N, CA, C and O atoms as a GROMACS GRO file, in nm:
protein
  604
    1MET      N    1  -5.973  -0.785  19.573
    1MET     CA    2  -5.902  -0.703  19.483
    1MET      C    3  -5.990  -0.668  19.363
    1MET      O    4  -6.064  -0.748  19.305
    2ALA      N    5  -5.972  -0.540  19.333
    2ALA     CA    6  -6.049  -0.498  19.210
    2ALA      C    7  -5.968  -0.520  19.088
    2ALA      O    8  -5.850  -0.488  19.084
    3THR      N    9  -6.029  -0.574  18.990
    3THR     CA   10  -5.960  -0.597  18.866
    3THR      C   11  -5.983  -0.477  18.769
    3THR      O   12  -6.093  -0.423  18.758
    4LYS      N   13  -5.876  -0.439  18.704
    4LYS     CA   14  -5.887  -0.335  18.608
    4LYS      C   15  -5.920  -0.397  18.472
    4LYS      O   16  -5.874  -0.504  18.434
    5LYS      N   17  -6.005  -0.321  18.404
    5LYS     CA   18  -6.043  -0.366  18.271
    5LYS      C   19  -5.922  -0.339  18.177
    5LYS      O   20  -5.860  -0.233  18.177
    6ASN      N   21  -5.898  -0.439  18.104
    6ASN     CA   22  -5.792  -0.422  17.994
    6ASN      C   23  -5.842  -0.326  17.885
    6ASN      O   24  -5.940  -0.352  17.816
    7LYS      N   25  -5.768  -0.210  17.873
    7LYS     CA   26  -5.809  -0.122  17.770
    7LYS      C   27  -5.760  -0.175  17.645
    7LYS      O   28  -5.658  -0.245  17.642
    8ASP      N   29  -5.830  -0.143  17.536
    8ASP     CA   30  -5.797  -0.190  17.401
    8ASP      C   31  -5.677  -0.099  17.352
    8ASP      O   32  -5.696   0.021  17.336
    9LEU      N   33  -5.567  -0.152  17.331
    9LEU     CA   34  -5.445  -0.085  17.291
    9LEU      C   35  -5.444  -0.066  17.140
    9LEU      O   36  -5.370   0.019  17.089
   10ASP      N   37  -5.522  -0.141  17.067
   10ASP     CA   38  -5.522  -0.134  16.928
   10ASP      C   39  -5.611  -0.021  16.881
   10ASP      O   40  -5.724  -0.010  16.928
   11PHE      N   41  -5.563   0.062  16.790
   11PHE     CA   42  -5.648   0.166  16.734
   11PHE      C   43  -5.615   0.169  16.586
   11PHE      O   44  -5.509   0.129  16.539
   12THR      N   45  -5.714   0.220  16.517
   12THR     CA   46  -5.698   0.229  16.368
   12THR      C   47  -5.702   0.380  16.319
   12THR      O   48  -5.780   0.462  16.368
   13ILE      N   49  -5.622   0.407  16.230
   13ILE     CA   50  -5.620   0.541  16.167
   13ILE      C   51  -5.694   0.535  16.036
   13ILE      O   52  -5.665   0.452  15.949
   14ASP      N   53  -5.790   0.626  16.024
   14ASP     CA   54  -5.864   0.626  15.900
   14ASP      C   55  -5.779   0.703  15.786
   14ASP      O   56  -5.764   0.825  15.793
   15LEU      N   57  -5.729   0.632  15.691
   15LEU     CA   58  -5.640   0.692  15.592
   15LEU      C   59  -5.714   0.748  15.475
   15LEU      O   60  -5.652   0.815  15.392
   16ILE      N   61  -5.840   0.728  15.462
   16ILE     CA   62  -5.912   0.773  15.347
   16ILE      C   63  -5.913   0.929  15.339
   16ILE      O   64  -5.893   0.982  15.230
   17PRO      N   65  -5.935   1.005  15.450
   17PRO     CA   66  -5.923   1.153  15.437
   17PRO      C   67  -5.778   1.197  15.410
   17PRO      O   68  -5.761   1.300  15.344
   18VAL      N   69  -5.679   1.133  15.451
   18VAL     CA   70  -5.543   1.174  15.427
   18VAL      C   71  -5.511   1.147  15.278
   18VAL      O   72  -5.445   1.231  15.216
   19ILE      N   73  -5.551   1.042  15.221
   19ILE     CA   74  -5.528   1.010  15.084
   19ILE      C   75  -5.610   1.108  14.995
   19ILE      O   76  -5.560   1.149  14.890
   20SER      N   77  -5.730   1.144  15.033
   20SER     CA   78  -5.808   1.244  14.958
   20SER      C   79  -5.737   1.378  14.958
   20SER      O   80  -5.729   1.442  14.853
   21LEU      N   81  -5.686   1.422  15.072
   21LEU     CA   82  -5.619   1.544  15.085
   21LEU      C   83  -5.492   1.549  14.998
   21LEU      O   84  -5.462   1.650  14.934
   22MET      N   85  -5.416   1.434  14.998
   22MET     CA   86  -5.300   1.429  14.916
   22MET      C   87  -5.327   1.427  14.775
   22MET      O   88  -5.249   1.486  14.700
   23SER      N   89  -5.432   1.365  14.727
   23SER     CA   90  -5.467   1.369  14.584
   23SER      C   91  -5.507   1.511  14.544
   23SER      O   92  -5.474   1.552  14.432
   24VAL      N   93  -5.574   1.587  14.626
   24VAL     CA   94  -5.612   1.722  14.594
   24VAL      C   95  -5.480   1.808  14.584
   24VAL      O   96  -5.463   1.886  14.490
   25CYS      N   97  -5.390   1.790  14.683
   25CYS     CA   98  -5.265   1.864  14.678
   25CYS      C   99  -5.185   1.842  14.556
   25CYS      O  100  -5.130   1.934  14.497
   26ILE      N  101  -5.179   1.712  14.518
   26ILE     CA  102  -5.102   1.674  14.396
   26ILE      C  103  -5.164   1.738  14.269
   26ILE      O  104  -5.093   1.793  14.185
   27CYS      N  105  -5.298   1.729  14.260
   27CYS     CA  106  -5.363   1.796  14.150
   27CYS      C  107  -5.334   1.948  14.144
   27CYS      O  108  -5.306   2.004  14.038
   28PHE      N  109  -5.341   2.009  14.258
   28PHE     CA  110  -5.320   2.156  14.264
   28PHE      C  111  -5.170   2.181  14.222
   28PHE      O  112  -5.145   2.274  14.145
   29LEU      N  113  -5.073   2.105  14.270
   29LEU     CA  114  -4.933   2.114  14.229
   29LEU      C  115  -4.917   2.101  14.081
   29LEU      O  116  -4.846   2.180  14.020
   30LEU      N  117  -4.980   2.006  14.022
   30LEU     CA  118  -4.967   1.987  13.876
   30LEU      C  119  -5.023   2.101  13.798
   30LEU      O  120  -4.962   2.148  13.702
   31LEU      N  121  -5.143   2.148  13.838
   31LEU     CA  122  -5.208   2.263  13.765
   31LEU      C  123  -5.125   2.394  13.783
   31LEU      O  124  -5.112   2.471  13.688
   32THR      N  125  -5.071   2.419  13.904
   32THR     CA  126  -4.999   2.547  13.915
   32THR      C  127  -4.863   2.541  13.844
   32THR      O  128  -4.813   2.643  13.796
   33ALA      N  129  -4.804   2.427  13.838
   33ALA     CA  130  -4.675   2.404  13.766
   33ALA      C  131  -4.694   2.445  13.620
   33ALA      O  132  -4.606   2.509  13.563
   34VAL      N  133  -4.806   2.410  13.559
   34VAL     CA  134  -4.832   2.446  13.418
   34VAL      C  135  -4.848   2.599  13.408
   34VAL      O  136  -4.792   2.664  13.320
   35TRP      N  137  -4.929   2.655  13.504
   35TRP     CA  138  -4.955   2.799  13.489
   35TRP      C  139  -4.834   2.882  13.524
   35TRP      O  140  -4.823   2.993  13.471
   36VAL      N  141  -4.747   2.840  13.603
   36VAL     CA  142  -4.620   2.919  13.632
   36VAL      C  143  -4.533   2.921  13.501
   36VAL      O  144  -4.471   3.023  13.470
   37ARG      N  145  -4.529   2.814  13.431
   37ARG     CA  146  -4.456   2.807  13.311
   37ARG      C  147  -4.516   2.898  13.202
   37ARG      O  148  -4.442   2.964  13.128
   38ILE      N  149  -4.648   2.900  13.193
   38ILE     CA  150  -4.716   2.976  13.086
   38ILE      C  151  -4.712   3.126  13.126
   38ILE      O  152  -4.700   3.214  13.040
   39GLY      N  153  -4.722   3.155  13.260
   39GLY     CA  154  -4.732   3.293  13.300
   39GLY      C  155  -4.601   3.367  13.310
   39GLY      O  156  -4.603   3.486  13.340
   40SER      N  157  -4.487   3.305  13.287
   40SER     CA  158  -4.359   3.362  13.298
   40SER      C  159  -4.327   3.456  13.176
   40SER      O  160  -4.373   3.430  13.065
   41VAL      N  161  -4.251   3.558  13.197
   41VAL     CA  162  -4.210   3.650  13.093
   41VAL      C  163  -4.059   3.656  13.088
   41VAL      O  164  -3.990   3.668  13.189
   42ASN      N  165  -4.010   3.645  12.963
   42ASN     CA  166  -3.867   3.652  12.946
   42ASN      C  167  -3.822   3.795  12.939
   42ASN      O  168  -3.848   3.864  12.840
   43VAL      N  169  -3.752   3.842  13.042
   43VAL     CA  170  -3.716   3.984  13.052
   43VAL      C  171  -3.560   3.987  13.076
   43VAL      O  172  -3.504   3.916  13.159
   44LYS      N  173  -3.497   4.074  12.997
   44LYS     CA  174  -3.358   4.097  13.023
   44LYS      C  175  -3.336   4.242  13.075
   44LYS      O  176  -3.405   4.336  13.037
   45GLN      N  177  -3.238   4.252  13.162
   45GLN     CA  178  -3.206   4.384  13.218
   45GLN      C  179  -3.123   4.454  13.109
   45GLN      O  180  -3.027   4.400  13.053
   46ALA      N  181  -3.170   4.586  13.082
   46ALA     CA  182  -3.110   4.658  12.977
   46ALA      C  183  -2.967   4.710  13.018
   46ALA      O  184  -2.872   4.702  12.940
   47VAL      N  185  -2.958   4.759  13.133
   47VAL     CA  186  -2.830   4.820  13.177
   47VAL      C  187  -2.788   4.755  13.310
   47VAL      O  188  -2.863   4.752  13.408
   48GLY      N  189  -2.666   4.704  13.308
   48GLY     CA  190  -2.609   4.648  13.433
   48GLY      C  191  -2.632   4.502  13.451
   48GLY      O  192  -2.603   4.451  13.559
   49GLY      N  193  -2.680   4.430  13.355
   49GLY     CA  194  -2.702   4.289  13.371
   49GLY      C  195  -2.587   4.208  13.334
   49GLY      O  196  -2.595   4.086  13.349
   50GLN      N  197  -2.479   4.262  13.288
   50GLN     CA  198  -2.358   4.190  13.246
   50GLN      C  199  -2.237   4.259  13.296
   50GLN      O  200  -2.241   4.378  13.326
   51PRO      N  201  -2.120   4.183  13.308
   51PRO     CA  202  -1.996   4.250  13.353
   51PRO      C  203  -1.957   4.360  13.262
   51PRO      O  204  -1.984   4.357  13.142
   52ALA      N  205  -1.891   4.459  13.321
   52ALA     CA  206  -1.842   4.578  13.239
   52ALA      C  207  -1.741   4.532  13.124
   52ALA      O  208  -1.736   4.596  13.019
   53SER      N  209  -1.667   4.427  13.146
   53SER     CA  210  -1.577   4.386  13.042
   53SER      C  211  -1.644   4.326  12.924
   53SER      O  212  -1.589   4.329  12.814
   54GLU      N  213  -1.768   4.268  12.942
   54GLU     CA  214  -1.845   4.215  12.825
   54GLU      C  215  -1.932   4.317  12.754
   54GLU      O  216  -1.985   4.291  12.646
   55THR      N  217  -1.948   4.434  12.814
   55THR     CA  218  -2.042   4.534  12.763
   55THR      C  219  -1.978   4.608  12.649
   55THR      O  220  -1.873   4.668  12.670
   56ALA      N  221  -2.034   4.610  12.528
   56ALA     CA  222  -1.986   4.694  12.423
   56ALA      C  223  -2.026   4.830  12.440
   56ALA      O  224  -2.139   4.859  12.480
   57LYS      N  225  -1.937   4.920  12.410
   57LYS     CA  226  -1.959   5.062  12.423
   57LYS      C  227  -2.040   5.109  12.307
   57LYS      O  228  -1.991   5.116  12.195
   58LYS      N  229  -2.170   5.144  12.333
   58LYS     CA  230  -2.262   5.194  12.237
   58LYS      C  231  -2.290   5.340  12.268
   58LYS      O  232  -2.296   5.375  12.386
   59PRO      N  233  -2.308   5.430  12.168
   59PRO     CA  234  -2.344   5.564  12.198
   59PRO      C  235  -2.484   5.567  12.260
   59PRO      O  236  -2.581   5.509  12.210
   60THR      N  237  -2.488   5.642  12.374
   60THR     CA  238  -2.612   5.647  12.451
   60THR      C  239  -2.640   5.789  12.494
   60THR      O  240  -2.549   5.862  12.532
   61VAL      N  241  -2.765   5.828  12.488
   61VAL     CA  242  -2.809   5.960  12.538
   61VAL      C  243  -2.881   5.942  12.671
   61VAL      O  244  -2.977   5.867  12.680
   62TRP      N  245  -2.835   6.011  12.772
   62TRP     CA  246  -2.899   6.011  12.903
   62TRP      C  247  -2.974   6.145  12.913
   62TRP      O  248  -2.913   6.252  12.903
   63VAL      N  249  -3.106   6.138  12.932
   63VAL     CA  250  -3.188   6.255  12.934
   63VAL      C  251  -3.254   6.267  13.071
   63VAL      O  252  -3.323   6.177  13.118
   64ASN      N  253  -3.229   6.385  13.135
   64ASN     CA  254  -3.294   6.418  13.266
   64ASN      C  255  -3.404   6.512  13.235
   64ASN      O  256  -3.388   6.608  13.160
   65ILE      N  257  -3.521   6.483  13.296
   65ILE     CA  258  -3.635   6.576  13.279
   65ILE      C  259  -3.694   6.604  13.417
   65ILE      O  260  -3.708   6.514  13.500
   66ASN      N  261  -3.729   6.731  13.440
   66ASN     CA  262  -3.783   6.770  13.560
   66ASN      C  263  -3.930   6.814  13.550
   66ASN      O  264  -3.990   6.805  13.443
   67GLY      N  265  -3.986   6.863  13.659
   67GLY     CA  266  -4.130   6.901  13.657
   67GLY      C  267  -4.163   7.018  13.575
   67GLY      O  268  -4.278   7.035  13.533
   68ASN      N  269  -4.060   7.105  13.550
   68ASN     CA  270  -4.091   7.226  13.463
   68ASN      C  271  -4.079   7.199  13.315
   68ASN      O  272  -4.102   7.288  13.235
   69GLY      N  273  -4.043   7.078  13.277
   69GLY     CA  274  -4.023   7.038  13.136
   69GLY      C  275  -3.883   7.068  13.093
   69GLY      O  276  -3.853   7.054  12.974
   70ASP      N  277  -3.795   7.109  13.179
   70ASP     CA  278  -3.650   7.130  13.142
   70ASP      C  279  -3.590   6.991  13.120
   70ASP      O  280  -3.611   6.898  13.197
   71THR      N  281  -3.516   6.982  13.012
   71THR     CA  282  -3.450   6.851  12.982
   71THR      C  283  -3.301   6.883  12.963
   71THR      O  284  -3.260   6.986  12.910
   72THR      N  285  -3.226   6.786  13.011
   72THR     CA  286  -3.077   6.792  12.998
   72THR      C  287  -3.034   6.669  12.926
   72THR      O  288  -3.073   6.559  12.964
   73PHE      N  289  -2.952   6.686  12.820
   73PHE     CA  290  -2.899   6.573  12.740
   73PHE      C  291  -2.755   6.549  12.769
   73PHE      O  292  -2.677   6.644  12.770
   74ASP      N  293  -2.717   6.430  12.791
   74ASP     CA  294  -2.577   6.387  12.815
   74ASP      C  295  -2.545   6.270  12.726
   74ASP      O  296  -2.593   6.159  12.748
   75VAL      N  297  -2.464   6.296  12.622
   75VAL     CA  298  -2.430   6.189  12.529
   75VAL      C  299  -2.301   6.122  12.578
   75VAL      O  300  -2.202   6.188  12.607
   76ARG      N  301  -2.307   5.987  12.585
   76ARG     CA  302  -2.193   5.915  12.633
   76ARG      C  303  -2.144   5.811  12.525
   76ARG      O  304  -2.224   5.759  12.447
   77ASP      N  305  -2.019   5.786  12.524
   77ASP     CA  306  -1.958   5.685  12.439
   77ASP      C  307  -1.980   5.709  12.290
   77ASP      O  308  -1.997   5.614  12.214
   78ALA      N  309  -1.979   5.836  12.248
   78ALA     CA  310  -1.999   5.873  12.114
   78ALA      C  311  -1.890   5.973  12.069
   78ALA      O  312  -1.836   6.051  12.147
   79ARG      N  313  -1.863   5.967  11.939
   79ARG     CA  314  -1.766   6.067  11.886
   79ARG      C  315  -1.848   6.181  11.823
   79ARG      O  316  -1.884   6.179  11.706
   80ILE      N  317  -1.874   6.278  11.909
   80ILE     CA  318  -1.946   6.394  11.864
   80ILE      C  319  -1.874   6.522  11.909
   80ILE      O  320  -1.789   6.517  11.998
   81PRO      N  321  -1.906   6.627  11.853
   81PRO     CA  322  -1.839   6.755  11.899
   81PRO      C  323  -1.880   6.786  12.045
   81PRO      O  324  -1.986   6.747  12.091
   82ALA      N  325  -1.793   6.856  12.112
   82ALA     CA  326  -1.809   6.883  12.249
   82ALA      C  327  -1.934   6.974  12.270
   82ALA      O  328  -1.991   6.974  12.380
   83ARG      N  329  -1.974   7.046  12.173
   83ARG     CA  330  -2.090   7.131  12.190
   83ARG      C  331  -2.221   7.053  12.193
   83ARG      O  332  -2.323   7.105  12.238
   84LEU      N  333  -2.219   6.932  12.148
   84LEU     CA  334  -2.339   6.842  12.147
   84LEU      C  335  -2.337   6.743  12.264
   84LEU      O  336  -2.438   6.677  12.289
   85ALA      N  337  -2.223   6.733  12.338
   85ALA     CA  338  -2.207   6.632  12.431
   85ALA      C  339  -2.302   6.653  12.562
   85ALA      O  340  -2.359   6.558  12.616
   86LYS      N  341  -2.312   6.780  12.604
   86LYS     CA  342  -2.406   6.809  12.710
   86LYS      C  343  -2.483   6.928  12.678
   86LYS      O  344  -2.428   7.037  12.662
   87LEU      N  345  -2.608   6.909  12.668
   87LEU     CA  346  -2.697   7.027  12.630
   87LEU      C  347  -2.816   7.024  12.720
   87LEU      O  348  -2.851   6.922  12.779
   88SER      N  349  -2.879   7.140  12.731
   88SER     CA  350  -3.013   7.152  12.806
   88SER      C  351  -3.106   7.229  12.731
   88SER      O  352  -3.065   7.323  12.663
   89VAL      N  353  -3.232   7.198  12.737
   89VAL     CA  354  -3.345   7.265  12.668
   89VAL      C  355  -3.439   7.308  12.773
   89VAL      O  356  -3.487   7.225  12.851
   90LYS      N  357  -3.469   7.435  12.779
   90LYS     CA  358  -3.566   7.485  12.878
   90LYS      C  359  -3.709   7.445  12.834
   90LYS      O  360  -3.738   7.437  12.714
   91GLY      N  361  -3.796   7.420  12.931
   91GLY     CA  362  -3.932   7.388  12.904
   91GLY      C  363  -4.017   7.512  12.877
   91GLY      O  364  -3.985   7.624  12.918
   92VAL      N  365  -4.123   7.488  12.808
   92VAL     CA  366  -4.221   7.595  12.779
   92VAL      C  367  -4.349   7.566  12.840
   92VAL      O  368  -4.416   7.468  12.807
   93GLU      N  369  -4.387   7.658  12.935
   93GLU     CA  370  -4.516   7.644  13.012
   93GLU      C  371  -4.530   7.510  13.085
   93GLU      O  372  -4.638   7.451  13.089
   94GLY      N  373  -4.420   7.464  13.142
   94GLY     CA  374  -4.423   7.335  13.215
   94GLY      C  375  -4.415   7.213  13.128
   94GLY      O  376  -4.428   7.100  13.176
   95LYS      N  377  -4.392   7.233  13.000
   95LYS     CA  378  -4.379   7.112  12.911
   95LYS      C  379  -4.247   7.123  12.840
   95LYS      O  380  -4.192   7.232  12.828
   96PRO      N  381  -4.194   7.012  12.793
   96PRO     CA  382  -4.072   7.015  12.714
   96PRO      C  383  -4.093   7.087  12.581
   96PRO      O  384  -4.202   7.078  12.526
   97ASP      N  385  -3.990   7.159  12.526
   97ASP     CA  386  -4.001   7.230  12.402
   97ASP      C  387  -3.973   7.124  12.288
   97ASP      O  388  -3.859   7.096  12.250
   98HIS      N  389  -4.084   7.071  12.239
   98HIS     CA  390  -4.074   6.966  12.137
   98HIS      C  391  -4.001   7.001  12.007
   98HIS      O  392  -3.936   6.914  11.949
   99ALA      N  393  -4.008   7.120  11.963
   99ALA     CA  394  -3.941   7.159  11.843
   99ALA      C  395  -3.786   7.162  11.869
   99ALA      O  396  -3.711   7.109  11.788
  100LYS      N  397  -3.742   7.221  11.974
  100LYS     CA  398  -3.601   7.218  12.003
  100LYS      C  399  -3.544   7.083  12.022
  100LYS      O  400  -3.437   7.050  11.972
  101ILE      N  401  -3.619   7.003  12.099
  101ILE     CA  402  -3.578   6.867  12.127
  101ILE      C  403  -3.566   6.784  11.994
  101ILE      O  404  -3.470   6.710  11.974
  102LYS      N  405  -3.659   6.800  11.911
  102LYS     CA  406  -3.661   6.726  11.784
  102LYS      C  407  -3.536   6.769  11.699
  102LYS      O  408  -3.467   6.683  11.645
  103THR      N  409  -3.510   6.894  11.688
  103THR     CA  410  -3.387   6.936  11.612
  103THR      C  411  -3.264   6.892  11.681
  103THR      O  412  -3.168   6.858  11.612
  104LEU      N  413  -3.257   6.887  11.809
  104LEU     CA  414  -3.143   6.845  11.887
  104LEU      C  415  -3.121   6.694  11.856
  104LEU      O  416  -3.008   6.652  11.829
  105ILE      N  417  -3.226   6.614  11.861
  105ILE     CA  418  -3.214   6.469  11.833
  105ILE      C  419  -3.166   6.445  11.689
  105ILE      O  420  -3.083   6.358  11.663
  106GLN      N  421  -3.220   6.526  11.595
  106GLN     CA  422  -3.182   6.513  11.457
  106GLN      C  423  -3.032   6.546  11.441
  106GLN      O  424  -2.962   6.479  11.365
  107ASP      N  425  -2.983   6.646  11.511
  107ASP     CA  426  -2.838   6.680  11.506
  107ASP      C  427  -2.757   6.572  11.566
  107ASP      O  428  -2.652   6.537  11.511
  108LEU      N  429  -2.798   6.517  11.674
  108LEU     CA  430  -2.724   6.405  11.735
  108LEU      C  431  -2.723   6.284  11.645
  108LEU      O  432  -2.621   6.215  11.634
  109ARG      N  433  -2.835   6.256  11.581
  109ARG     CA  434  -2.836   6.135  11.491
  109ARG      C  435  -2.753   6.164  11.364
  109ARG      O  436  -2.690   6.074  11.309
  110ALA      N  437  -2.754   6.291  11.316
  110ALA     CA  438  -2.669   6.317  11.194
  110ALA      C  439  -2.524   6.307  11.227
  110ALA      O  440  -2.443   6.263  11.145
  111THR      N  441  -2.488   6.347  11.347
  111THR     CA  442  -2.347   6.348  11.386
  111THR      C  443  -2.303   6.205  11.424
  111THR      O  444  -2.190   6.167  11.394
  112GLU      N  445  -2.386   6.129  11.486
  112GLU     CA  446  -2.359   5.992  11.532
  112GLU      C  447  -2.469   5.901  11.484
  112GLU      O  448  -2.566   5.880  11.556
  113PRO      N  449  -2.457   5.845  11.361
  113PRO     CA  450  -2.564   5.760  11.306
  113PRO      C  451  -2.592   5.635  11.386
  113PRO      O  452  -2.702   5.580  11.377
  114ASN      N  453  -2.492   5.586  11.466
  114ASN     CA  454  -2.513   5.463  11.545
  114ASN      C  455  -2.588   5.489  11.676
  114ASN      O  456  -2.611   5.395  11.753
  115LEU      N  457  -2.625   5.609  11.703
  115LEU     CA  458  -2.701   5.644  11.824
  115LEU      C  459  -2.841   5.579  11.816
  115LEU      O  460  -2.924   5.618  11.734
  116ALA      N  461  -2.865   5.483  11.899
  116ALA     CA  462  -2.992   5.413  11.898
  116ALA      C  463  -3.042   5.387  12.036
  116ALA      O  464  -3.141   5.316  12.051
  117THR      N  465  -2.979   5.439  12.139
  117THR     CA  466  -3.020   5.416  12.275
  117THR      C  467  -3.040   5.544  12.355
  117THR      O  468  -2.952   5.630  12.353
  118ALA      N  469  -3.150   5.559  12.423
  118ALA     CA  470  -3.172   5.676  12.506
  118ALA      C  471  -3.232   5.623  12.638
  118ALA      O  472  -3.323   5.540  12.641
  119LEU      N  473  -3.178   5.674  12.741
  119LEU     CA  474  -3.226   5.640  12.877
  119LEU      C  475  -3.273   5.772  12.944
  119LEU      O  476  -3.197   5.867  12.961
  120ILE      N  477  -3.401   5.770  12.980
  120ILE     CA  478  -3.464   5.891  13.039
  120ILE      C  479  -3.465   5.873  13.191
  120ILE      O  480  -3.505   5.770  13.246
  121GLN      N  481  -3.419   5.979  13.253
  121GLN     CA  482  -3.415   5.988  13.404
  121GLN      C  483  -3.508   6.095  13.451
  121GLN      O  484  -3.469   6.211  13.459
  122PRO      N  485  -3.632   6.058  13.484
  122PRO     CA  486  -3.723   6.168  13.536
  122PRO      C  487  -3.697   6.196  13.677
  122PRO      O  488  -3.654   6.108  13.753
  123GLU      N  489  -3.722   6.320  13.715
  123GLU     CA  490  -3.719   6.357  13.850
  123GLU      C  491  -3.854   6.322  13.911
  123GLU      O  492  -3.948   6.289  13.838
  124ALA      N  493  -3.867   6.328  14.046
  124ALA     CA  494  -3.992   6.292  14.110
  124ALA      C  495  -4.108   6.387  14.069
  124ALA      O  496  -4.223   6.344  14.067
  125GLN      N  497  -4.079   6.510  14.037
  125GLN     CA  498  -4.185   6.602  13.997
  125GLN      C  499  -4.222   6.595  13.850
  125GLN      O  500  -4.315   6.664  13.807
  126ALA      N  501  -4.155   6.516  13.772
  126ALA     CA  502  -4.177   6.508  13.627
  126ALA      C  503  -4.319   6.452  13.604
  126ALA      O  504  -4.367   6.361  13.673
  127VAL      N  505  -4.383   6.511  13.502
  127VAL     CA  506  -4.518   6.469  13.465
  127VAL      C  507  -4.503   6.347  13.369
  127VAL      O  508  -4.418   6.345  13.280
  128TYR      N  509  -4.589   6.246  13.390
  128TYR     CA  510  -4.582   6.127  13.322
  128TYR      C  511  -4.605   6.146  13.170
  128TYR      O  512  -4.541   6.080  13.089
  129GLU      N  513  -4.696   6.233  13.135
  129GLU     CA  514  -4.728   6.272  12.996
  129GLU      C  515  -4.605   6.326  12.924
  129GLU      O  516  -4.584   6.298  12.806
  130ASN      N  517  -4.522   6.404  12.997
  130ASN     CA  518  -4.403   6.461  12.937
  130ASN      C  519  -4.300   6.356  12.905
  130ASN      O  520  -4.232   6.363  12.802
  131ILE      N  521  -4.288   6.260  12.994
  131ILE     CA  522  -4.201   6.146  12.974
  131ILE      C  523  -4.243   6.071  12.845
  131ILE      O  524  -4.159   6.042  12.760
  132ILE      N  525  -4.369   6.042  12.831
  132ILE     CA  526  -4.423   5.964  12.716
  132ILE      C  527  -4.398   6.045  12.591
  132ILE      O  528  -4.357   5.988  12.490
  133ASP      N  529  -4.422   6.176  12.593
  133ASP     CA  530  -4.398   6.260  12.476
  133ASP      C  531  -4.250   6.258  12.433
  133ASP      O  532  -4.216   6.252  12.314
  134LEU      N  533  -4.163   6.263  12.536
  134LEU     CA  534  -4.021   6.262  12.510
  134LEU      C  535  -3.980   6.129  12.438
  134LEU      O  536  -3.899   6.129  12.346
  135MET      N  537  -4.037   6.020  12.484
  135MET     CA  538  -4.011   5.886  12.428
  135MET      C  539  -4.060   5.880  12.282
  135MET      O  540  -3.997   5.820  12.196
  136ASP      N  541  -4.175   5.944  12.259
  136ASP     CA  542  -4.236   5.951  12.127
  136ASP      C  543  -4.141   6.025  12.030
  136ASP      O  544  -4.121   5.984  11.916
  137LEU      N  545  -4.085   6.135  12.080
  137LEU     CA  546  -3.990   6.214  11.997
  137LEU      C  547  -3.864   6.129  11.959
  137LEU      O  548  -3.817   6.132  11.845
  138PHE      N  549  -3.816   6.059  12.052
  138PHE     CA  550  -3.699   5.973  12.027
  138PHE      C  551  -3.733   5.863  11.926
  138PHE      O  552  -3.655   5.835  11.835
  139LYS      N  553  -3.855   5.800  11.944
  139LYS     CA  554  -3.892   5.695  11.852
  139LYS      C  555  -3.908   5.749  11.706
  139LYS      O  556  -3.867   5.685  11.609
  140ALA      N  557  -3.967   5.867  11.697
  140ALA     CA  558  -3.994   5.928  11.561
  140ALA      C  559  -3.855   5.961  11.495
  140ALA      O  560  -3.846   5.961  11.372
  141GLN      N  561  -3.753   5.986  11.567
  141GLN     CA  562  -3.625   6.017  11.507
  141GLN      C  563  -3.534   5.896  11.493
  141GLN      O  564  -3.417   5.911  11.457
  142GLY      N  565  -3.585   5.776  11.520
  142GLY     CA  566  -3.505   5.658  11.494
  142GLY      C  567  -3.425   5.597  11.607
  142GLY      O  568  -3.353   5.499  11.591
  143VAL      N  569  -3.442   5.660  11.722
  143VAL     CA  570  -3.375   5.606  11.848
  143VAL      C  571  -3.476   5.495  11.898
  143VAL      O  572  -3.582   5.525  11.953
  144ILE      N  573  -3.438   5.368  11.875
  144ILE     CA  574  -3.535   5.269  11.902
  144ILE      C  575  -3.520   5.200  12.040
  144ILE      O  576  -3.617   5.142  12.089
  145ASP      N  577  -3.407   5.204  12.101
  145ASP     CA  578  -3.390   5.146  12.228
  145ASP      C  579  -3.407   5.255  12.338
  145ASP      O  580  -3.319   5.338  12.362
  146LEU      N  581  -3.520   5.248  12.399
  146LEU     CA  582  -3.552   5.346  12.503
  146LEU      C  583  -3.570   5.280  12.635
  146LEU      O  584  -3.613   5.165  12.644
  147GLY      N  585  -3.536   5.354  12.741
  147GLY     CA  586  -3.546   5.312  12.876
  147GLY      C  587  -3.579   5.422  12.964
  147GLY      O  588  -3.544   5.537  12.938
  148VAL      N  589  -3.650   5.389  13.073
  148VAL     CA  590  -3.679   5.494  13.176
  148VAL      C  591  -3.613   5.442  13.309
  148VAL      O  592  -3.647   5.335  13.360
  149SER      N  593  -3.519   5.523  13.359
  149SER     CA  594  -3.454   5.488  13.481
  149SER      C  595  -3.543   5.512  13.599
  149SER      O  596  -3.614   5.613  13.604
  150PRO      N  597  -3.541   5.427  13.691
  150PRO     CA  598  -3.623   5.445  13.817
  150PRO      C  599  -3.573   5.567  13.893
  150PRO      O  600  -3.457   5.606  13.880
  151LEU      N  601  -3.661   5.626  13.971
  151LEU     CA  602  -3.631   5.745  14.052
  151LEU      C  603  -3.522   5.719  14.153
  151LEU      O  604  -3.485   5.809  14.229
   0.00000   0.00000   0.00000
């Protein structure tokens, strides 16, 4: 009869590489946890972040601008004459008419002094420079809370 050799059933696992890998992972976890905290930005949603019952009604101007520079103003939640509630200003050579828009904003602010919020809704063809110019006009006239609505 042939005898079988007894195979060694004991084996050892080398734990040093596993411990080294775990120590690197723990260090990486600790470092990234610090950077996640530092790299975060506290941002609040301007419109729609709270229930409608908690939202105070503030006078707001909704401005639509298209690629030709034509702008449409829609004033909401304000006590103003009906002639100022919905207005439109034609663009000049593809750009908004800054003089007319400036006087319109001045009229709105004179009629409703609490008007401090403007939301700009550009169309897809609107030029970025025109949107920035419109925001500058509002800032210059004291409308400090500005927003740009996504397309």
